[in-house]
Backbone as a ProteinNet text record, in pm:
[ID]
protein_1_A
[PRIMARY]
XXXXXXXXXXXXXXXXXXXXXXXXXXXXXXXXXXXXXXXXXXXXXXXXXXXXXXXXXXXXXXXXXXXXXXXXXXXXXXXXXXXXXXXXXXXXXX
[TERTIARY]
85.1	0	89.4	51.9	125	112.1	219.4	208.8	95.5	18.9	-92.5	-197.8	-207.3	-312.3	-446.8	-540.1	-671.6	-766.5	-878.8	-980.3	-975.3	-980.7	-978.4	-1094.8	-1175.3	-1298.2	-1291	-1322.2	-1322.9	-1191	-1200.3	-1083.6	-973.7	-1008.3	-906.8	-830.2	-900.6	-835.8	-741.6	-784.5	-700.9	-577.9	-595.3	-482.2	-382.2	-430.1	-340.3	-261.3	-328.5	-260.3	-152.8	-182.4	-81.3	35.7	10	118	206.5	145.8	223.4	311.6	258.3	337.3	455.4	432.8	541.5	655.8	624.4	726.9	788.8	706.9	751.2	849.7	819.4	902.2	987.5	988	1073.1	1053.7	932.7	899.7	972.5	1045.2	1122.6	1049	957.9	885.6	779	680	569.1	545.3	533.7	509.2	392.4	296	180	221.5	160.9	183.3	54	32.8	-84.8	-211.4	-318.8	-451.1	-546.1	-619.4	-708.6	-849.3	-943.8	-1084.7	-1138.5	-1184	-1236	-1383.8	-1452.5	-1595.2	-1616.4	-1648.7	-1674.2	-1548.3	-1434.4	-1307.1	-1215.3	-1122.8	-1014.9	-885.7	-797.4	-667.9	-563.3	-488.4	-391.8	-254.9	-153.8	-16.9	57.9	134.3	219.6	359.6	457.8	597	633.1	674.9	704.4	851.1	926	1066.7	1076.4	1137	1153.9	1302.5	1340.6	1479.9	1520.9	1623.2	1672.6	1749.9	1717.7	1780.9	1930	1968.3	2108.5	2195.7	2143.8	2225.8	2207.9	2093.8	2064.6	2019.9	2010.1	1964.5	1817	1748.4	1607.3	1592.5	1496.7	1462.8	1322	1301.3	1171.4	1088.2	962.2	866.3	746.9	688.2	565.1	450.5	358.2	238.1	120	25.1	-97.1	-213.8	-306	-422.7	-548.6	-651.2	-785.4	-863	-936.4	-1007.4	-1151.9	-1245	-1386.1	-1429.1	-1486.6	-1535.8	-1688	-1744.2	-1889.9	-1921.5	-2014.4	-2054.3	-1934.7	-1838.1	-1722.1	-1617.9	-1630.3	-1535.8	-1482.6	-1364.4	-1309.3	-1387	-1452.7	-1531.1	-1452.2	-1353.4	-1274.7	-1144	-1035.2	-913	-835.9	-759.4	-679.8	-546.8	-440.6	-306.7	-278.1	-210.6	-173.9	-23.7	44	184.4	194.5	96.3	98.7	-0.6	49.8	-34.6	-139.5	-102.7	-195.1	-314.4	-290.2	-399.7	-493	-436.8	-518.7	-606.4	-546.7	-623.8	-734.2	-702.3	-803.3	-916	-884.4	-986.4	-1079	-1024.4	-1103.5	-1173.9	-1160.1	-1225.6	-1148.2	-1019.5	-932.6	-826.5	-763.1	-650.9	-530.7	-411	-286.7	-267
-117.8	0	123.8	219.9	346	423.2	490.1	568.6	670.7	678.9	773.6	754	631.4	603.9	628.2	676.8	702.9	751.5	797.7	851.9	1004.3	1065	1210.2	1250.4	1342.2	1379.6	1524.6	1546.3	1681.4	1715.5	1802.1	1841	1901.4	1991	2057.2	1956.4	1861.9	1761.8	1673.6	1634.6	1548.8	1625.4	1748.7	1830	1850.5	1880.2	1897	1769.5	1654.1	1527.7	1500.1	1523.2	1501.4	1597.4	1720	1816.4	1767.4	1709.3	1653.1	1538.1	1450.7	1340.6	1391.4	1495.1	1550	1594.3	1661	1704.4	1587.4	1491.2	1377.7	1289.7	1255.7	1159.2	1223.6	1354.2	1427.5	1377.3	1392.8	1348.6	1436.5	1370.4	1438.3	1443.6	1348.8	1346.7	1239.5	1258.5	1164.3	1146.8	1021.4	990.6	893.4	927.3	840.2	714.3	603.4	475.3	427.7	298.7	236.8	274.5	301.2	328.7	224.9	154.2	47.5	72.3	82.7	98.9	-39.2	-53.9	-181.5	-169.5	-77.8	-60.3	35.3	-17.2	65.1	137.7	73.2	131.3	149.5	241.7	258.6	228.8	153	119.5	209.6	281.6	380.5	348.9	341.7	322.6	455.3	483.4	601.8	561.9	611.5	596	722	702.1	815.1	807.9	913.7	921.5	997.4	929.9	989.5	998.9	1103.1	1123.4	1022.4	943.3	844.2	910.4	874.5	936.6	905.8	784.1	743.8	794.3	791.7	822.8	964.3	1026	1156.5	1148.3	1026	1003.6	966.5	996.1	961.2	809.4	752.7	611.6	604.2	518.9	511.7	396.5	425.9	326.9	326.2	208.5	196.8	181.6	276.2	270.6	245.2	169.6	144.6	193.2	262.6	318.8	263.8	244.2	221.4	350.2	391.6	519.2	496.5	556	552.1	695.2	713.9	844.6	844.1	946.1	963.8	1109.1	1129.4	1264.5	1349.6	1286.9	1358.9	1395.6	1341.7	1373.7	1245.7	1252.1	1136.3	1118	1002.9	972.3	884.1	810.8	719.7	689.3	683.2	626.4	560.4	460.1	385.3	350.2	364.3	328.5	182.5	113.9	-25.7	-41.3	-112.3	-148.1	-254.6	-343.9	-460.1	-441.6	-435.5	-415.2	-525.4	-647.9	-759.9	-744.1	-693.3	-670	-560.4	-457.5	-349.3	-403.2	-484	-541.7	-632.7	-711.6	-799.2	-718.6	-609.2	-524	-464.8	-445.6	-389.6	-498.6	-622.1	-732.9	-783.5	-753.2	-796.5	-891.8	-961.3	-1048.8	-1007.6	-1031	-1000.9	-1099.4
0	0	0	-80.6	-91	40.9	88.1	211.7	204.5	309.5	320.7	212.6	159.2	60.1	125.1	47.6	103.3	-2.9	41	-48.4	-42.6	-160	-170.4	-258.7	-211	-280.3	-326.2	-453	-507.8	-574.3	-672.5	-750.7	-663.9	-573.5	-490.5	-405.4	-344.4	-259.6	-340.4	-459.9	-544.2	-593.3	-635.8	-682.1	-568.3	-447.5	-331.8	-306	-314.9	-287	-390.7	-518.8	-621.7	-603.1	-563.8	-538.1	-423.9	-320.6	-209.6	-258.4	-344	-398.1	-479.7	-559.2	-640.1	-550.2	-439.9	-345.7	-270.8	-231.4	-150.9	-225.7	-349.1	-422.1	-531.4	-538.6	-632.9	-775.9	-826.6	-961.3	-1063.2	-1151.4	-1254.5	-1388	-1410.9	-1537.1	-1538.3	-1623.9	-1639.9	-1789.3	-1831.8	-1972.8	-1982.9	-2066.7	-2085.3	-2159.6	-2118.8	-2185.2	-2248.1	-2242.9	-2304	-2228.2	-2303.2	-2247.4	-2305.8	-2217.2	-2261.3	-2209.8	-2300.7	-2264.2	-2227.3	-2102.8	-2055.3	-2020.9	-2085.8	-2059	-1943.5	-1826.9	-1708.5	-1661.5	-1677.5	-1635.2	-1754.7	-1741.7	-1837.6	-1762.9	-1826.6	-1766.9	-1831.5	-1749	-1797.4	-1738.1	-1824.5	-1779.2	-1784.9	-1679.7	-1675.6	-1633.7	-1706.4	-1664.6	-1587.8	-1464.5	-1377.8	-1337.1	-1366.8	-1329.6	-1197.6	-1098.8	-966	-935.6	-866.5	-831.6	-726	-755.6	-660.8	-548.4	-424.2	-307.9	-301.1	-338.1	-326.1	-440.1	-560.6	-677.2	-729.1	-698.5	-754.9	-899.4	-952.8	-1090.3	-1088.9	-1197.5	-1208.5	-1224.8	-1152.5	-1160.7	-1216.6	-1316.4	-1383.4	-1327.4	-1301.1	-1252.9	-1347.4	-1365.5	-1441.6	-1343.3	-1345.5	-1262.4	-1354	-1303.8	-1379.4	-1296	-1359.8	-1292.3	-1355.7	-1272.8	-1325.5	-1301.1	-1404.5	-1400.7	-1446.2	-1373.7	-1414.3	-1444.6	-1563.2	-1606.5	-1598.5	-1535.9	-1531.2	-1563	-1653.6	-1692.8	-1734.6	-1803.5	-1854.4	-1750.4	-1628.9	-1521.7	-1459.4	-1402.3	-1332.3	-1203.1	-1190.6	-1071.7	-974.9	-1027.2	-944.2	-1015.5	-941.3	-995.6	-884.1	-922.1	-825.5	-890.2	-813	-859.6	-823	-913.7	-893.7	-917.4	-827.4	-850	-957.9	-960.2	-1048.2	-1162.9	-1285.5	-1403.3	-1416.2	-1386.8	-1396.1	-1303.6	-1183.2	-1089	-1139.7	-1201.2	-1257.6	-1369.8	-1457.6	-1567.1	-1514.6	-1412.6	-1353.2	-1291.4	-1223.5	-1162.6	-1268.8	-1389.5	-1499	-1580.2	-1535.6	-1605.4	-1725.3	-1730.9	-1841.4	-1788.2	-1878.2	-1843.2	-1924.1	-1865.8	-1939.5	-2050.8
[MASK]
++++++++++++++++++++++++++++++++++++++++++++++++++++++++++++++++++++++++++++++++++++++++++++++

């Protein structure tokens, strides 16, 4: 589980939380990856480069998110360490 993982409601709360993460893990860059429409959910991959504490070099991680859109707005999203678990949650298989 990600540190301080929880539920955040409303645009302001979500934006504040992402800003805290940027400061916490020293995000150097974000690159969009594969996006898969799974009906109710969309599976989104992001490559996130974070500054390594020991080396000072950026370390790249692949994060997978499940996202639900309602009325043109994000109603739910969840981060997954494991892409297979994200796909399974969306009713897909690797």
